[in-house]
C-alpha positions in Angstrom: 0.0 0.0 -0.1 1.3 3.6 -1.1 2.2 5.7 1.8 0.3 9.5 1.4 1.4 12.9 3.2 -1.6 13.4 5.5 -2.0 17.4 6.3 -1.6 18.0 9.8 -4.2 20.0 11.8 -3.1 23.4 13.5 -2.5 21.9 17.0 -0.1 19.2 15.9 1.8 21.8 14.0 1.9 24.2 17.1 2.6 21.2 19.3 5.8 20.1 17.5 6.8 23.6 16.9 6.6 24.4 20.8 8.4 21.3 21.5 11.2 22.0 19.4 11.7 25.6 20.4 11.9 24.0 24.4 14.2 21.2 23.6 16.4 23.3 21.5 16.2 26.2 24.2 17.4 23.9 26.4 20.0 22.1 24.5 21.5 25.4 23.3 21.6 26.5 27.1 23.4 23.6 28.1 25.9 23.8 25.4 26.6 27.7 26.6 26.7 26.1 30.2 29.3 23.7 28.8 31.5 26.1 27.1 31.4 28.7 30.9 32.8 25.5 32.5 35.2 24.8 30.0 36.7 28.4 29.9 36.7 28.0 34.0 38.6 24.7 34.2 41.1 26.3 31.6 41.3 29.2 33.5 42.1 27.2 36.9 44.4 25.0 34.7 46.6 28.1 33.8 46.3 29.5 37.0 48.7 26.5 38.4 51.4 27.8 36.8 51.2 31.3 37.7 53.3 33.0 41.1 51.7 33.5 43.9 50.2 36.8 45.2 49.7 38.3 48.5 46.4 37.1 50.0 45.3 41.1 50.4 45.6 41.3 46.7 44.0 38.1 45.6 40.8 39.4 47.8 40.7 42.6 45.6 40.7 41.2 42.7 38.5 37.9 43.1 35.5 37.7 40.7 33.0 35.0 40.7 34.3 31.9 39.6 38.0 32.5 39.9 40.9 30.9 41.5 44.2 32.6 42.0 47.4 31.2 44.1 48.2 33.0 47.2 51.2 32.7 49.8 50.0 34.0 53.3 51.4 34.3 56.6 49.3 33.6 60.0 48.8 30.8 62.3 46.0 28.2 62.8 43.3 27.9 65.4 44.1 24.6 67.2 40.6 24.5 68.6 38.1 24.6 65.9 38.0 22.4 62.8 35.2 21.0 60.6 35.1 17.8 59.0 33.1 17.9 55.6 31.7 14.4 55.0 30.8 11.9 52.2 33.9 13.0 49.7 35.1 10.7 46.8 38.3 10.9 45.3 39.3 8.0 42.7 36.3 5.7 44.1 37.1 5.5 47.8 35.1 7.6 50.6 36.4 9.7 53.0 36.3 13.4 54.5 37.4 16.8 53.5 39.1 18.4 56.8 38.8 22.4 57.1 40.8 24.5 59.9 40.5 28.1 60.7 43.5 30.0 60.0 43.9 33.7 60.9 46.3 35.6 59.1 49.3 37.6 60.9 48.1 41.0 59.4 45.1 40.5 61.7 42.4 40.3 58.7 39.3 38.3 58.2 40.3 34.5 58.9 39.5 31.9 56.6 38.7 28.4 56.3 41.5 26.4 55.0 40.9 22.8 53.4 43.8 21.1 54.1 42.8 18.0 52.0 41.3 14.6 51.4 41.3 11.8 54.1 40.0 8.3 52.9 38.2 6.4 55.2 39.7 2.8 56.3 38.4 -0.5 55.0 35.8 -1.0 58.0 34.4 2.9 57.1 35.5 4.5 60.2 36.7 8.2 60.0 40.5 8.5 60.1 42.4 10.4 63.0 42.3 13.8 62.1 46.1 15.5 62.5 46.3 18.7 64.2 47.3 21.7 62.2 50.9 22.6 62.8 51.3 25.1 65.8 53.2 28.3 65.7 53.2 30.6 62.9 53.0 29.4 59.1 53.3 30.1 55.7 51.1 29.0 53.3 51.1 28.4 49.9 47.4 27.7 48.6 44.9 28.6 46.0 42.3 31.4 47.2 38.8 29.5 45.5 35.1 29.8 46.0 33.6 27.5 48.9 32.7 23.9 47.7 28.8 23.8 46.8 26.5 23.1 49.4 23.8 21.1 47.5 21.7 19.3 49.0 21.5 20.0 52.9 19.2 16.7 53.9 18.8 18.2 57.1 22.6 17.8 57.6 24.5 17.9 60.3 23.2 21.2 62.6 26.9 22.6 63.9 25.8 24.6 67.2 24.4 21.1 68.3 27.5 19.5 68.3 29.6 19.7 71.6 32.9 18.4 70.7 35.8 19.3 67.8 36.3 18.8 65.2 32.7 19.0 64.1 31.2 17.2 61.0 28.8 17.9 58.3 27.7 16.8 54.9 27.5 20.2 53.6 29.8 23.3 54.5 28.0 26.7 54.7 30.8 29.4 55.3 27.8 31.7 56.7 26.9 28.7 59.1 30.3 28.1 59.9 30.7 31.6 61.0 27.6 31.9 63.0 28.8 28.5 64.6 32.5 30.2 65.7 30.6 33.9 66.1 33.3 35.4 64.2 33.0 36.7 60.6 34.9 34.7 58.0 36.6 34.8 54.4 33.4 34.1 52.0 36.3 32.0 50.2 38.5 29.4 51.4 42.2 28.1 50.9 43.1 25.1 49.0 46.5 23.9 50.6 49.0 22.9 47.6 50.6 19.6 47.7 53.4 18.8 50.5 56.0 15.9 50.5 54.9 13.6 53.2 51.8 14.8 53.8 49.0 12.3 54.6 46.5 14.5 52.9 45.5 14.1 49.1 45.3 17.3 47.4 44.3 16.8 43.9 42.2 20.2 43.3 39.7 20.7 40.4 37.2 23.4 40.7 34.0 21.5 42.5 31.6 22.2 39.8 29.3 20.0 36.8 32.7 19.3 34.1 31.8 20.5 30.5 31.0 17.2 29.6 28.1 16.5 31.9 26.3 19.5 30.3 27.2 18.3 26.4 25.8 15.2 27.4 22.4 16.9 28.6 22.7 19.1 25.2 22.5 16.0 23.4 19.8 14.6 25.1 17.6 17.7 24.5 18.8 17.8 21.0 18.0 14.0 20.7 14.0 15.2 22.1 14.1 17.9 19.3 14.3 15.3 16.8 12.2 12.9 18.7 9.7 15.6 17.7 10.4 15.8 14.3 10.6 12.0 13.8 7.1 11.5 15.7 5.6 14.2 13.5 6.9 12.6 10.3 5.3 9.3 11.6 2.0 10.8 12.8 1.4 12.3 9.1 3.4 9.8 6.4 1.1 7.0 6.6 
């Protein structure tokens, strides 16, 4: 039997066009987000080879999503530390340890990410090393804080009596309120050090561009499916 083209109704045309507009728009948005992330990762990679600058300069020059190598002298607060739980590196579960660092010039304290510690085979959190005492000069990356994501109720910091305190997300404002002091809205990511028990392999804590391009392909696939269904419905 011969196939014939059946003239589509206005509703079918409008519905198809609306679907194409939505899906192509969403796909294009994901492509743009992927390009933004690619530029961000490229900027992060190029930053690694730059010379460190004083912290006060990095604070003045910071822009959303920027990363800068810094060198700052000061001392750790030996009494207060925070554990960011549910972290994964190379398939291993563990924690990130954040200590409070007070610059020698008396400027706003910061949280320092000292790195990743893997859980033992039984899933126990490892013994948390104390920060080095006395005045320290840190080589670090001045970076945006880790994303909060879903709080899922979280672990209320003020409700915990002992130190270090543990949470599944890190909110700088909440940590500052818990400490009763203002904190820099950014954090320091310590650079690798020989003999350190911490894993310090830093990358921007965001979706990689490949994830966005995968989403874009999905939306464009839906747009193509709209055309296929339209053709199948009216060429019969």
